[in-house]
N, C-alpha and C positions, 0 to 999 in steps of 0.2 A: 565555522564549527564548532569553535571552543565558546563559544557562547549559547548554541543551542545547548550544548552538552550542559552548562552551568544552568541552565534555565530547566531543565529535564532534572536535574541532581535537585535544584532547586524544588521541583513541583513532586516529584519521587517522595522527598523527606518528607511531606505531609500526607501521607495515604493515610497513617493511622488516626489523622486527626479530622479527616473529612468524611462526613455523615454517607455521602453517596460516593465510593471509589469508582464507580463507573465513569462517573464528569469527569473524575479527575483522569483517566486512562482517557477517555477521547479528548479533554483538552489538549492532554499531552502529543496523542496523536495528529492535533488540528495543528499547532506549535509546529508539529518535526512536518509537514506537510507544505506550508508557508515556507518552511528553508529550503526545502525539497524543490518546489516550485520555484524559488529565487535560483537556485544553484541550476537548471536544468532549464530557464526561462519560461514554464510551465503555467498553466492557469491552475487555481490551486483544486479544480475541481478535475483534472487531469492529475492529479495523483491519486491514490489508493495503498490504503494499510489493509491488510489480513492479515489477523492471529489466528494462530490455532487454539481448536476452542479447549477448556477445560480438559473434557475427555480424551483428547488428542483426535477427535474424530470427522471434525467439519474446519472450515476456514470460514473468520466471522471479521467482517470489516469494522475497523477501529476510526476509517476514516476511507471515503469521506460519511460524516458525520450523518448525515440523512440514510447512509446504507446500515447502518449498526443496527438498527432494527429491522429490516428488510428481508431477515433468514440469515442463512449461513449456506454454506458449498462445501459438500461431502470432500472425500476424499478422495472417496472413490469413484469419483465422477471426473473419468478419463478425456470428457471434452472439454476440460475446462484448463484455459492457459495455468492458468496461476498452481494448481493442484500439480499439472505436469513437473515444472520449476519445482514447486515442493519435493515432489519424489525424486527430481534429479539431483537437488542439492546444486542446482548449477543456473545462473544464471541466463539470457539471450536476449536477443532484439529482435524485434518483428515489424519489417517494414510494409508488412502488406496485412492488415489483420484482416481485412474485409475477406480476404480470400481467405485465411485458415478456420475450419469451424470451431467455433468455439462459446461458452453460455453468453447471449447476449442482451441477457434479460435486464441486467444493472446498465448497461449502455442506454437503454429505454428508460429511463429514471430521468427526469426533468430533477436537476437538483436546481438550478437561478430564475429566474424569468426569461429563459429566452428557451426555443425548443433545442430537445436534444439533437448533440450534436455526432455521429460515429468516431468510433476512435478507427484513425487507420494505422498508426504507428504506434510501438509500444517496448519499452525495456519493463521484464518484469525478473525481479531477482528474489532468492532468498532470503528470509532475516533468520541470521545463524548467529547464536549464544554459544560459545565455545564449540563450536565445529555442531552443534543441532539446531537443525531448521524448529521454526518455532512461527515461522510466518514467513507471508510473500508480500513486498512492495510492488506497485508500478507507477510509471510513470508512462502517460500516453498521451501522443499530440493529437486535435481532434480535425477536422475538416472534413466538408461533404466533397472533398480529393484529397488524394493522397498530396497534390500539389500542394492545396489551399492549408495543410498539416505540416505544413513546413518540413526541415532537411531530413533526412536519415539517420535514424539512429545507428550508431556503432559502437565496436566491440569497447572502445573507451568509455562511452559512457555507461557501460551496463558495470565495465570495472568502477566506474565512480559512482555508482549508484551502490553497489555491493559494497563498496566499502565506508560509503555512508551508513550504511543500515547495518552493519556488521559494527559500525562503532556507536552506534544508538541502542542496539538493542538491550542492553542491560536495563535501560531505564524502561525504556518501556515498557517489558518483561514484569520487571520491579512495581511498576503501578499496575499489572493489568489487574484488576479482579478474581478473588479465589475461583468464582462463578463464571468465565465470560465464554 
């Protein structure tokens, strides 16, 4: 974890020198995804980072990078798992995602050279900075069935994700472009 923080510190310090701050921000989000994927034994496309837009009215993907330009999720969208976690400021584990009404558009987007696989299980935690929610992070397990996706997430997994994202939030937000 300290290695990730050192890398993020170095990257964030370059914000004023970079021609396109959005690219730096998205690069940092990708770096975070790689570390989180290792921590949870997930694939990179099973980790998502959504950050509140500058106007505080939408969640926008910082990772996966391919989603950054696909649009935003209004924070008034109550059938969004991410928006509900944002509003409650409390993380949760869902081990029955297909049974929960939610925005599934992003699940159908092909990220790699393989067909989109449905999310079966997911941890969603608010990204907090000094007690204020600034985004949402999700770690999922995908598969054609719950059994194929792997073991259920636990409260311990939620706590671990919450701690991790709380520790990296200052660096991520420091690099967020003014108009994101």
